[in-house]
Structures are given as C-alpha cells and as structure tokens.
N, CA, C and O atoms as CSV, one atom per row, in Angstrom:
chain,resi,resn,atom,element,x,y,z
A,1,UNK,N,N,-9.154,-4.558,-61.836
A,1,UNK,CA,C,-8.512,-3.469,-61.223
A,1,UNK,C,C,-9.768,-2.613,-60.428
A,1,UNK,O,O,-9.487,-1.976,-59.413
A,2,UNK,N,N,-10.961,-2.635,-60.876
A,2,UNK,CA,C,-12.141,-2.184,-60.325
A,2,UNK,C,C,-12.324,-2.940,-58.982
A,2,UNK,O,O,-12.628,-2.287,-57.983
A,3,UNK,N,N,-12.161,-4.235,-58.911
A,3,UNK,CA,C,-12.341,-5.005,-57.588
A,3,UNK,C,C,-11.117,-4.515,-56.547
A,3,UNK,O,O,-11.343,-4.528,-55.337
A,4,UNK,N,N,-10.091,-4.174,-56.954
A,4,UNK,CA,C,-9.085,-3.658,-55.968
A,4,UNK,C,C,-9.407,-2.430,-55.408
A,4,UNK,O,O,-9.204,-2.278,-54.204
A,5,UNK,N,N,-9.958,-1.364,-56.193
A,5,UNK,CA,C,-10.508,-0.298,-55.830
A,5,UNK,C,C,-11.651,-0.139,-54.748
A,5,UNK,O,O,-11.805,0.761,-53.922
A,6,UNK,N,N,-12.425,-1.294,-54.993
A,6,UNK,CA,C,-13.517,-1.555,-54.039
A,6,UNK,C,C,-12.924,-2.059,-52.586
A,6,UNK,O,O,-13.216,-1.543,-51.508
A,7,UNK,N,N,-12.103,-3.083,-52.763
A,7,UNK,CA,C,-11.370,-3.636,-51.646
A,7,UNK,C,C,-10.763,-2.605,-50.789
A,7,UNK,O,O,-10.906,-2.591,-49.566
A,8,UNK,N,N,-9.994,-1.634,-51.544
A,8,UNK,CA,C,-9.214,-0.667,-50.828
A,8,UNK,C,C,-10.347,0.466,-50.286
A,8,UNK,O,O,-10.016,1.187,-49.345
A,9,UNK,N,N,-11.485,0.590,-50.800
A,9,UNK,CA,C,-12.426,1.621,-50.329
A,9,UNK,C,C,-12.954,0.850,-49.043
A,9,UNK,O,O,-12.929,1.444,-47.965
A,10,UNK,N,N,-13.395,-0.351,-49.114
A,10,UNK,CA,C,-13.891,-0.980,-47.917
A,10,UNK,C,C,-12.973,-0.841,-46.714
A,10,UNK,O,O,-13.278,-0.302,-45.650
A,11,UNK,N,N,-11.771,-1.416,-47.034
A,11,UNK,CA,C,-10.655,-1.225,-45.883
A,11,UNK,C,C,-10.609,0.049,-45.291
A,11,UNK,O,O,-10.651,0.240,-44.075
A,12,UNK,N,N,-10.513,1.029,-46.260
A,12,UNK,CA,C,-10.379,2.479,-45.801
A,12,UNK,C,C,-11.523,2.801,-44.929
A,12,UNK,O,O,-11.245,3.341,-43.858
A,13,UNK,N,N,-12.815,2.555,-45.210
A,13,UNK,CA,C,-13.821,2.891,-44.383
A,13,UNK,C,C,-13.741,2.183,-43.144
A,13,UNK,O,O,-14.028,2.824,-42.133
A,14,UNK,N,N,-13.367,0.844,-43.012
A,14,UNK,CA,C,-13.349,0.192,-41.959
A,14,UNK,C,C,-12.303,0.826,-40.914
A,14,UNK,O,O,-12.503,0.887,-39.701
A,15,UNK,N,N,-11.278,1.238,-41.511
A,15,UNK,CA,C,-10.304,1.791,-40.562
A,15,UNK,C,C,-10.922,2.966,-39.909
A,15,UNK,O,O,-10.918,3.138,-38.690
A,16,UNK,N,N,-11.461,3.780,-40.788
A,16,UNK,CA,C,-12.031,5.130,-40.227
A,16,UNK,C,C,-12.961,4.842,-39.045
A,16,UNK,O,O,-12.986,5.511,-38.012
A,17,UNK,N,N,-13.784,3.686,-39.331
A,17,UNK,CA,C,-14.958,3.494,-38.323
A,17,UNK,C,C,-14.162,3.030,-37.054
A,17,UNK,O,O,-14.481,3.420,-35.930
A,18,UNK,N,N,-13.090,2.161,-37.286
A,18,UNK,CA,C,-12.298,1.690,-35.882
A,18,UNK,C,C,-11.886,2.849,-35.255
A,18,UNK,O,O,-12.164,2.963,-34.061
A,19,UNK,N,N,-11.164,3.907,-35.920
A,19,UNK,CA,C,-10.582,4.989,-35.347
A,19,UNK,C,C,-11.486,5.856,-34.450
A,19,UNK,O,O,-11.203,6.358,-33.362
A,20,UNK,N,N,-12.709,5.925,-35.190
A,20,UNK,CA,C,-13.737,6.879,-34.794
A,20,UNK,C,C,-14.339,6.143,-33.435
A,20,UNK,O,O,-14.772,6.800,-32.488
A,21,UNK,N,N,-14.309,4.726,-33.461
A,21,UNK,CA,C,-14.995,3.952,-32.214
A,21,UNK,C,C,-14.200,4.143,-31.139
A,21,UNK,O,O,-14.762,4.184,-30.044
A,22,UNK,N,N,-12.648,4.312,-31.202
A,22,UNK,CA,C,-11.743,4.579,-30.114
A,22,UNK,C,C,-12.050,5.927,-29.506
A,22,UNK,O,O,-11.510,6.180,-28.430
A,23,UNK,N,N,-12.839,6.815,-30.049
A,23,UNK,CA,C,-12.981,8.017,-29.543
A,23,UNK,C,C,-14.330,8.122,-28.821
A,23,UNK,O,O,-14.653,9.192,-28.304
A,24,UNK,N,N,-15.015,7.196,-28.776
A,24,UNK,CA,C,-16.309,7.241,-28.001
A,24,UNK,C,C,-16.259,6.696,-26.707
A,24,UNK,O,O,-15.509,5.759,-26.435
A,25,UNK,N,N,-17.119,7.299,-25.777
A,25,UNK,CA,C,-17.219,6.674,-24.500
A,25,UNK,C,C,-18.700,6.786,-24.108
A,25,UNK,O,O,-19.398,7.724,-24.492
A,26,UNK,N,N,-19.155,5.785,-23.322
A,26,UNK,CA,C,-20.679,5.752,-22.791
A,26,UNK,C,C,-20.861,6.518,-21.648
A,26,UNK,O,O,-21.956,6.935,-21.273
A,27,UNK,N,N,-19.710,6.724,-21.042
A,27,UNK,CA,C,-19.961,7.581,-19.569
A,27,UNK,C,C,-18.777,8.570,-19.547
A,27,UNK,O,O,-17.615,8.249,-19.796
A,28,UNK,N,N,-19.165,9.704,-19.248
A,28,UNK,CA,C,-18.222,10.898,-19.325
A,28,UNK,C,C,-17.296,10.535,-18.042
A,28,UNK,O,O,-17.869,10.140,-17.027
A,29,UNK,N,N,-16.046,10.641,-18.056
A,29,UNK,CA,C,-15.229,10.360,-17.178
A,29,UNK,C,C,-15.334,11.088,-15.625
A,29,UNK,O,O,-15.040,10.542,-14.561
A,30,UNK,N,N,-15.775,12.305,-15.794
A,30,UNK,CA,C,-16.228,13.083,-14.709
A,30,UNK,C,C,-17.379,12.527,-13.821
A,30,UNK,O,O,-17.511,12.721,-12.612
A,31,UNK,N,N,-18.150,11.836,-14.600
A,31,UNK,CA,C,-19.557,11.145,-13.963
A,31,UNK,C,C,-19.128,9.723,-13.649
A,31,UNK,O,O,-19.956,8.998,-13.097
A,32,UNK,N,N,-18.037,9.289,-13.913
A,32,UNK,CA,C,-17.787,7.968,-13.699
A,32,UNK,C,C,-17.622,7.693,-12.252
A,32,UNK,O,O,-17.069,8.586,-11.611
A,33,UNK,N,N,-17.978,6.680,-11.645
A,33,UNK,CA,C,-18.000,6.361,-10.167
A,33,UNK,C,C,-16.589,6.618,-9.574
A,33,UNK,O,O,-15.588,6.165,-10.129
A,34,UNK,N,N,-16.526,7.384,-8.386
A,34,UNK,CA,C,-15.376,7.540,-7.828
A,34,UNK,C,C,-15.296,6.952,-6.464
A,34,UNK,O,O,-16.052,7.316,-5.564
A,35,UNK,N,N,-14.353,6.016,-6.307
A,35,UNK,CA,C,-14.574,5.442,-4.719
A,35,UNK,C,C,-14.502,6.407,-3.640
A,35,UNK,O,O,-13.818,7.419,-3.792
A,36,UNK,N,N,-15.142,6.198,-2.562
A,36,UNK,CA,C,-14.915,6.974,-1.272
A,36,UNK,C,C,-14.629,5.924,-0.347
A,36,UNK,O,O,-14.552,4.732,-0.646
A,37,UNK,N,N,-14.436,6.543,1.078
A,37,UNK,CA,C,-14.036,5.603,2.217
A,37,UNK,C,C,-15.387,4.713,2.371
A,37,UNK,O,O,-15.264,3.593,2.868
A,38,UNK,N,N,-16.489,5.100,2.023
A,38,UNK,CA,C,-17.708,4.301,2.243
A,38,UNK,C,C,-17.758,3.017,1.513
A,38,UNK,O,O,-18.467,2.097,1.919
A,39,UNK,N,N,-16.974,2.916,0.370
A,39,UNK,CA,C,-16.861,1.791,-0.498
A,39,UNK,C,C,-15.870,0.816,-0.004
A,39,UNK,O,O,-15.933,-0.321,-0.471
A,40,UNK,N,N,-14.937,1.100,0.898
A,40,UNK,CA,C,-14.072,0.185,1.550
A,40,UNK,C,C,-14.656,-1.187,1.995
A,40,UNK,O,O,-15.586,-1.222,2.801
A,41,UNK,N,N,-14.099,-2.340,1.458
A,41,UNK,CA,C,-14.649,-3.643,2.034
A,41,UNK,C,C,-13.508,-4.359,2.384
A,41,UNK,O,O,-12.376,-3.930,2.158
A,42,UNK,N,N,-13.764,-5.545,2.981
A,42,UNK,CA,C,-12.787,-6.539,3.437
A,42,UNK,C,C,-11.846,-6.881,2.344
A,42,UNK,O,O,-10.668,-7.152,2.576
A,43,UNK,N,N,-12.387,-6.869,1.082
A,43,UNK,CA,C,-11.630,-7.216,-0.276
A,43,UNK,C,C,-10.874,-6.126,-0.976
A,43,UNK,O,O,-10.094,-6.328,-1.907
A,44,UNK,N,N,-11.176,-4.896,-0.432
A,44,UNK,CA,C,-10.782,-3.808,-1.349
A,44,UNK,C,C,-10.449,-2.290,-0.460
A,44,UNK,O,O,-11.338,-1.640,0.090
A,45,UNK,N,N,-9.290,-1.989,-0.463
A,45,UNK,CA,C,-8.964,-0.635,0.237
A,45,UNK,C,C,-9.461,0.447,-0.695
A,45,UNK,O,O,-9.858,0.253,-1.844
A,46,UNK,N,N,-9.391,1.646,-0.050
A,46,UNK,CA,C,-9.848,2.845,-0.796
A,46,UNK,C,C,-8.600,2.965,-1.920
A,46,UNK,O,O,-8.833,3.289,-3.085
A,47,UNK,N,N,-7.573,2.737,-1.546
A,47,UNK,CA,C,-6.325,3.150,-2.560
A,47,UNK,C,C,-6.348,2.016,-3.573
A,47,UNK,O,O,-5.864,2.305,-4.667
A,48,UNK,N,N,-6.807,0.808,-3.423
A,48,UNK,CA,C,-6.920,-0.182,-4.424
A,48,UNK,C,C,-8.100,0.080,-5.390
A,48,UNK,O,O,-8.060,-0.300,-6.560
A,49,UNK,N,N,-9.129,0.728,-4.871
A,49,UNK,CA,C,-10.377,1.117,-5.528
A,49,UNK,C,C,-9.986,2.330,-6.497
A,49,UNK,O,O,-10.432,2.357,-7.643
A,50,UNK,N,N,-9.175,3.291,-6.028
A,50,UNK,CA,C,-8.816,4.344,-6.660
A,50,UNK,C,C,-7.887,3.948,-7.897
A,50,UNK,O,O,-8.075,4.359,-9.042
A,51,UNK,N,N,-6.921,3.144,-7.527
A,51,UNK,CA,C,-5.968,2.696,-8.629
A,51,UNK,C,C,-6.673,1.938,-9.556
A,51,UNK,O,O,-6.364,2.048,-10.743
A,52,UNK,N,N,-7.619,1.143,-9.199
A,52,UNK,CA,C,-8.534,0.367,-10.254
A,52,UNK,C,C,-9.275,1.342,-11.087
A,52,UNK,O,O,-9.433,1.064,-12.276
A,53,UNK,N,N,-9.684,2.299,-10.680
A,53,UNK,CA,C,-10.430,3.328,-11.512
A,53,UNK,C,C,-9.453,3.981,-12.525
A,53,UNK,O,O,-9.822,4.146,-13.688
A,54,UNK,N,N,-8.248,4.347,-12.126
A,54,UNK,CA,C,-7.505,4.906,-12.912
A,54,UNK,C,C,-7.028,4.035,-13.965
A,54,UNK,O,O,-6.863,4.411,-15.125
A,55,UNK,N,N,-6.776,2.687,-13.474
A,55,UNK,CA,C,-6.505,1.769,-14.658
A,55,UNK,C,C,-7.555,1.531,-15.555
A,55,UNK,O,O,-7.295,1.385,-16.749
A,56,UNK,N,N,-8.737,1.471,-15.131
A,56,UNK,CA,C,-10.013,1.227,-16.094
A,56,UNK,C,C,-10.203,2.293,-16.979
A,56,UNK,O,O,-10.623,2.100,-18.120
A,57,UNK,N,N,-9.911,3.481,-16.515
A,57,UNK,CA,C,-10.065,4.740,-17.599
A,57,UNK,C,C,-8.754,4.616,-18.503
A,57,UNK,O,O,-8.966,4.699,-19.713
A,58,UNK,N,N,-7.699,4.468,-18.181
A,58,UNK,CA,C,-6.535,4.324,-19.050
A,58,UNK,C,C,-6.380,3.266,-19.963
A,58,UNK,O,O,-5.807,3.398,-21.044
A,59,UNK,N,N,-6.952,2.064,-19.492
A,59,UNK,CA,C,-6.636,0.884,-20.348
A,59,UNK,C,C,-7.906,0.541,-21.128
A,59,UNK,O,O,-7.857,0.221,-22.316
A,60,UNK,N,N,-9.132,0.620,-20.378
A,60,UNK,CA,C,-10.374,0.140,-21.159
A,60,UNK,C,C,-10.992,1.182,-21.970
A,60,UNK,O,O,-11.636,0.952,-22.994
A,61,UNK,N,N,-10.746,2.485,-21.413
A,61,UNK,CA,C,-11.404,3.522,-21.994
A,61,UNK,C,C,-10.589,4.160,-23.324
A,61,UNK,O,O,-10.965,5.179,-23.904
A,62,UNK,N,N,-9.499,3.437,-23.670
A,62,UNK,CA,C,-8.805,3.877,-24.696
A,62,UNK,C,C,-9.491,3.563,-26.104
A,62,UNK,O,O,-9.460,4.261,-27.117
A,63,UNK,N,N,-10.115,2.337,-25.907
A,63,UNK,CA,C,-10.594,2.029,-27.403
A,63,UNK,C,C,-12.160,1.762,-27.403
A,63,UNK,O,O,-12.716,1.449,-28.456
A,64,UNK,N,N,-12.829,1.881,-26.276
A,64,UNK,CA,C,-14.339,1.793,-26.386
A,64,UNK,C,C,-14.832,2.678,-25.151
A,64,UNK,O,O,-14.153,3.326,-24.355
A,65,UNK,N,N,-16.186,2.516,-25.225
A,65,UNK,CA,C,-16.803,3.296,-24.097
A,65,UNK,C,C,-16.560,2.685,-22.578
A,65,UNK,O,O,-16.387,1.481,-22.392
A,66,UNK,N,N,-16.567,3.644,-21.542
A,66,UNK,CA,C,-16.531,3.182,-20.228
A,66,UNK,C,C,-17.875,3.007,-19.624
A,66,UNK,O,O,-18.740,3.851,-19.856
A,67,UNK,N,N,-18.114,2.021,-18.899
A,67,UNK,CA,C,-19.551,1.835,-18.405
A,67,UNK,C,C,-19.437,1.979,-16.996
A,67,UNK,O,O,-18.416,1.644,-16.395
A,68,UNK,N,N,-20.392,2.440,-16.468
A,68,UNK,CA,C,-20.549,2.554,-14.928
A,68,UNK,C,C,-20.497,1.035,-14.106
A,68,UNK,O,O,-21.138,0.063,-14.506
A,69,UNK,N,N,-19.764,1.015,-13.091
A,69,UNK,CA,C,-19.633,-0.269,-12.350
A,69,UNK,C,C,-21.066,-0.820,-12.291
A,69,UNK,O,O,-21.263,-1.992,-12.611
A,70,UNK,N,N,-21.988,-0.095,-11.929
A,70,UNK,CA,C,-23.352,-0.463,-11.845
A,70,UNK,C,C,-24.037,-1.086,-13.031
A,70,UNK,O,O,-25.164,-1.557,-12.876
A,71,UNK,N,N,-23.413,-1.127,-14.257
A,71,UNK,CA,C,-23.921,-1.471,-15.557
A,71,UNK,C,C,-24.214,-2.980,-15.459
A,71,UNK,O,O,-25.195,-3.535,-15.953
A,72,UNK,N,N,-23.134,-3.625,-14.685
A,72,UNK,CA,C,-23.125,-5.088,-14.821
A,72,UNK,C,C,-23.026,-5.622,-13.355
A,72,UNK,O,O,-22.763,-4.808,-12.469
A,73,UNK,N,N,-23.212,-6.887,-13.056
A,73,UNK,CA,C,-23.112,-7.513,-11.859
A,73,UNK,C,C,-21.586,-7.877,-11.818
A,73,UNK,O,O,-20.860,-7.830,-12.811
A,74,UNK,N,N,-21.141,-8.278,-10.446
A,74,UNK,CA,C,-19.575,-8.649,-10.333
A,74,UNK,C,C,-19.547,-9.990,-11.319
A,74,UNK,O,O,-18.525,-10.162,-11.982
A,75,UNK,N,N,-20.437,-10.769,-11.415
A,75,UNK,CA,C,-20.196,-12.072,-12.161
A,75,UNK,C,C,-20.057,-11.647,-13.788
A,75,UNK,O,O,-19.223,-12.145,-14.545
A,76,UNK,N,N,-20.900,-10.777,-14.112
A,76,UNK,CA,C,-20.754,-10.184,-15.555
A,76,UNK,C,C,-19.457,-9.403,-15.732
A,76,UNK,O,O,-18.827,-9.579,-16.774
A,77,UNK,N,N,-19.022,-8.599,-14.856
A,77,UNK,CA,C,-17.743,-8.073,-15.017
A,77,UNK,C,C,-16.639,-8.928,-15.152
A,77,UNK,O,O,-15.797,-8.738,-16.029
A,78,UNK,N,N,-16.566,-10.010,-14.216
A,78,UNK,CA,C,-15.480,-11.000,-14.432
A,78,UNK,C,C,-15.324,-11.539,-15.705
A,78,UNK,O,O,-14.241,-11.637,-16.283
A,79,UNK,N,N,-16.582,-11.948,-16.218
A,79,UNK,CA,C,-16.544,-12.414,-17.466
A,79,UNK,C,C,-16.134,-11.401,-18.658
A,79,UNK,O,O,-15.396,-11.699,-19.597
A,80,UNK,N,N,-16.676,-10.298,-18.468
A,80,UNK,CA,C,-16.158,-9.198,-19.570
A,80,UNK,C,C,-14.610,-9.025,-19.476
A,80,UNK,O,O,-13.892,-8.998,-20.476
A,81,UNK,N,N,-14.130,-8.905,-18.133
A,81,UNK,CA,C,-12.659,-8.641,-18.082
A,81,UNK,C,C,-11.937,-10.002,-18.546
A,81,UNK,O,O,-10.927,-9.881,-19.239
A,82,UNK,N,N,-12.281,-10.978,-18.290
A,82,UNK,CA,C,-11.661,-12.355,-18.811
A,82,UNK,C,C,-11.572,-12.233,-20.307
A,82,UNK,O,O,-10.611,-12.679,-20.936
A,83,UNK,N,N,-12.607,-11.612,-20.872
A,83,UNK,CA,C,-12.284,-11.632,-22.511
A,83,UNK,C,C,-11.606,-10.305,-22.844
A,83,UNK,O,O,-10.996,-10.301,-23.913
A,84,UNK,N,N,-11.598,-9.300,-22.208
A,84,UNK,CA,C,-11.082,-8.038,-22.655
A,84,UNK,C,C,-9.662,-7.952,-22.182
A,84,UNK,O,O,-8.907,-7.457,-23.019
A,85,UNK,N,N,-9.109,-8.312,-21.045
A,85,UNK,CA,C,-7.701,-8.183,-20.515
A,85,UNK,C,C,-6.663,-8.655,-21.264
A,85,UNK,O,O,-5.590,-8.060,-21.360
A,86,UNK,N,N,-6.964,-9.877,-21.898
A,86,UNK,CA,C,-5.814,-10.303,-22.917
A,86,UNK,C,C,-5.555,-9.382,-24.252
A,86,UNK,O,O,-4.669,-9.622,-25.071
A,87,UNK,N,N,-6.363,-8.424,-24.322
A,87,UNK,CA,C,-6.190,-7.385,-25.429
A,87,UNK,C,C,-5.422,-6.136,-25.002
A,87,UNK,O,O,-5.188,-5.205,-25.772
A,88,UNK,N,N,-4.982,-6.187,-23.506
A,88,UNK,CA,C,-4.335,-5.107,-22.959
A,88,UNK,C,C,-2.844,-5.631,-22.605
A,88,UNK,O,O,-2.410,-6.721,-22.980
A,89,UNK,N,N,-2.175,-4.756,-21.881
A,89,UNK,CA,C,-0.855,-4.980,-21.513
A,89,UNK,C,C,-0.879,-4.966,-19.833
A,89,UNK,O,O,0.118,-4.803,-19.129
A,90,UNK,N,N,-2.122,-5.156,-19.403
A,90,UNK,CA,C,-2.260,-4.939,-17.820
A,90,UNK,C,C,-1.783,-6.257,-17.275
A,90,UNK,O,O,-2.111,-7.341,-17.758
A,91,UNK,N,N,-0.922,-6.084,-16.154
A,91,UNK,CA,C,-0.496,-7.382,-15.223
A,91,UNK,C,C,-1.672,-7.919,-14.563
A,91,UNK,O,O,-2.779,-7.380,-14.586
A,92,UNK,N,N,-1.369,-9.063,-13.943
A,92,UNK,CA,C,-2.468,-9.886,-13.231
A,92,UNK,C,C,-2.774,-8.910,-11.951
A,92,UNK,O,O,-3.929,-8.946,-11.526
A,93,UNK,N,N,-1.958,-8.152,-11.382
A,93,UNK,CA,C,-2.295,-7.187,-10.274
A,93,UNK,C,C,-2.909,-6.226,-10.529
A,93,UNK,O,O,-3.659,-5.734,-9.685
A,94,UNK,N,N,-2.742,-5.624,-11.920
A,94,UNK,CA,C,-3.517,-4.480,-12.389
A,94,UNK,C,C,-5.042,-4.898,-12.670
A,94,UNK,O,O,-6.047,-4.237,-12.411
A,95,UNK,N,N,-4.959,-6.128,-13.249
A,95,UNK,CA,C,-6.256,-6.776,-13.665
A,95,UNK,C,C,-7.118,-6.870,-12.244
A,95,UNK,O,O,-8.299,-6.525,-12.207
A,96,UNK,N,N,-6.541,-7.279,-11.296
A,96,UNK,CA,C,-7.059,-7.451,-9.875
A,96,UNK,C,C,-7.696,-6.291,-9.504
A,96,UNK,O,O,-8.863,-6.324,-9.113
A,97,UNK,N,N,-7.005,-5.166,-9.587
A,97,UNK,CA,C,-7.441,-3.724,-9.336
A,97,UNK,C,C,-8.529,-3.271,-10.079
A,97,UNK,O,O,-9.417,-2.615,-9.536
A,98,UNK,N,N,-8.555,-3.559,-11.302
A,98,UNK,CA,C,-9.673,-2.954,-12.146
A,98,UNK,C,C,-10.924,-3.919,-11.662
A,98,UNK,O,O,-12.055,-3.448,-11.539
A,99,UNK,N,N,-10.674,-5.101,-11.437
A,99,UNK,CA,C,-11.656,-6.063,-10.829
A,99,UNK,C,C,-12.460,-5.625,-9.725
A,99,UNK,O,O,-13.684,-5.697,-9.618
A,100,UNK,N,N,-11.557,-5.127,-8.856
A,100,UNK,CA,C,-12.095,-4.578,-7.279
A,100,UNK,C,C,-12.839,-3.204,-7.665
A,100,UNK,O,O,-13.851,-2.902,-7.031
A,101,UNK,N,N,-12.422,-2.466,-8.563
A,101,UNK,CA,C,-13.070,-1.198,-8.920
A,101,UNK,C,C,-14.350,-1.458,-9.559
A,101,UNK,O,O,-15.337,-1.012,-8.974
A,102,UNK,N,N,-14.524,-2.087,-10.637
A,102,UNK,CA,C,-15.729,-2.388,-11.347
A,102,UNK,C,C,-16.790,-3.038,-10.476
A,102,UNK,O,O,-17.989,-2.772,-10.572
A,103,UNK,N,N,-16.249,-3.941,-9.587
A,103,UNK,CA,C,-17.124,-4.890,-8.616
A,103,UNK,C,C,-17.376,-4.112,-7.335
A,103,UNK,O,O,-18.147,-4.546,-6.479
A,104,UNK,N,N,-16.730,-2.968,-7.206
A,104,UNK,CA,C,-16.923,-2.133,-6.155
A,104,UNK,C,C,-16.315,-2.884,-4.715
A,104,UNK,O,O,-16.686,-2.595,-3.578
A,105,UNK,N,N,-15.498,-3.708,-5.000
A,105,UNK,CA,C,-14.879,-4.510,-3.811
A,105,UNK,C,C,-15.666,-5.743,-3.557
A,105,UNK,O,O,-15.319,-6.495,-2.647
A,106,UNK,N,N,-16.738,-6.016,-4.323
A,106,UNK,CA,C,-17.603,-7.145,-4.049
A,106,UNK,C,C,-17.288,-8.220,-4.639
A,106,UNK,O,O,-17.920,-8.509,-5.655
A,107,UNK,N,N,-16.430,-8.937,-4.256
A,107,UNK,CA,C,-15.707,-10.149,-5.303
A,107,UNK,C,C,-16.209,-11.348,-4.385
A,107,UNK,O,O,-15.950,-12.512,-4.693
C-alpha cells in the first residue's frame, strides 16, 4: 500500500513538472527575431519568413522555450527540427516555413 502511494506521488510530481515546463520560454516573443525585407533571400520570401515565425511560436513555443534563430546554425536547426517536428501536427510545407524562419532563409 505504501509503495502505491509513493508511485502516485512521483507520478503527480512528474506531471506538475511537465505542465510547468510547458509554460517556460527562453526568449520573450516580443524580442524574438522578426523578419524584414532585408532578410529576403533567393530561398525565402518575406511572407514565408513571417509565416515561419508564426508557426514557430505557435507550434514550438507551446511546450518549451523559444530560441532565437541565431542560437544555432542552419545545420543544427535542421537536426533539431527533424527530431521535434514528428511530435507536432505540422505539415511538410509548414515545416519548410519554420525551417526557413529559423535558418533565416539560408538553406
């Protein structure tokens, strides 16, 4: 009986930590990189970069912190996204937009 209580306590604490973790961000959304016309490249239009930013905030920022695109190289971002995207409901075209945003159009 005592073992069941400890298991229940541990599970409850783990759930609380998971919920609290979903409320944390590493970058304030207001200070997160916002694309401008100067960021347009042959690989990314301004509209694509802006859509990618919105998708990044709304899909990636739900459960964990948002990192500035400058936090990682394009190669690192692609690796991160390949591991994280399967945990979301994003389509491949949405994933491409997020990739363009975090890589700042440098693919």
